[in-house]
C-alpha positions in Angstrom: -5.6 -25.4 8.8 -4.6 -26.5 12.3 -7.2 -27.9 14.7 -6.9 -24.7 16.7 -7.7 -22.5 13.7 -10.6 -24.8 12.8 -12.0 -24.4 16.3 -11.7 -20.6 16.2 -13.3 -20.5 12.8 -16.2 -22.7 13.9 -16.8 -20.5 16.9 -16.5 -17.3 14.8 -19.1 -18.6 12.3 -21.6 -19.0 15.2 -21.4 -15.3 16.0 -24.1 -12.8 14.8 -23.3 -11.2 11.5 -22.3 -7.8 13.0 -19.8 -9.5 15.4 -18.4 -11.5 12.5 -18.0 -8.3 10.5 -16.2 -6.6 13.4 -13.9 -9.6 13.8 -13.1 -9.7 10.1 -12.4 -6.0 10.1 -10.1 -6.3 13.0 -8.2 -9.2 11.4 -7.9 -7.4 8.1 -6.7 -4.2 9.7 -4.0 -6.2 11.6 -2.7 -7.5 8.2 -3.0 -4.1 6.6 -0.6 -2.6 9.2 2.1 -5.1 8.3 1.6 -4.3 4.6 1.8 -0.5 5.4 5.1 -1.1 7.2 6.5 -3.0 4.2 5.3 -0.3 1.9 6.8 2.5 4.1 10.1 0.7 4.0 9.9 0.3 0.2 9.1 4.0 -0.3 12.0 5.0 1.9 14.4 2.9 -0.2 12.9 4.4 -3.4 13.3 7.9 -2.1 16.9 7.3 -1.1 17.7 5.8 -4.5 16.1 8.8 -6.3 17.9 11.3 -4.1 21.2 9.6 -5.0 20.4 9.8 -8.7 19.7 13.5 -8.5 22.8 14.2 -6.4 25.0 12.3 -8.8 23.3 14.1 -11.7 22.3 10.8 -13.2 18.8 12.2 -13.6 17.6 15.8 -13.9 14.5 16.8 -11.9 11.5 18.2 -13.8 9.4 21.0 -12.4 5.7 20.4 -11.6 4.8 22.9 -14.3 6.7 20.8 -16.9 5.0 17.6 -15.8 1.5 19.2 -16.0 2.3 20.6 -19.5 3.5 17.2 -20.7 0.5 15.4 -19.2 -2.0 17.8 -20.9 -0.1 17.3 -24.1 -0.3 13.6 -23.9 -4.0 13.7 -23.0 -4.8 15.9 -26.0 -2.9 13.6 -28.5 -5.5 10.9 -28.0 
């Protein structure tokens, strides 16, 4: 770590437990937001890919009823 980060960590460790928890939560949530943005982008790409596959008739959509039926069938085979 850099000297600046070492200093911040040292100061943070002197905080009461509830303040450290709040700090950790805030830091974690700031990272989570970046991850969510990356995931949103990945989902948008996946959705676009699947729409193209359906439009080009590369794949055929399956109804929710068919999916449930297949799922129940697979569960009962075990």
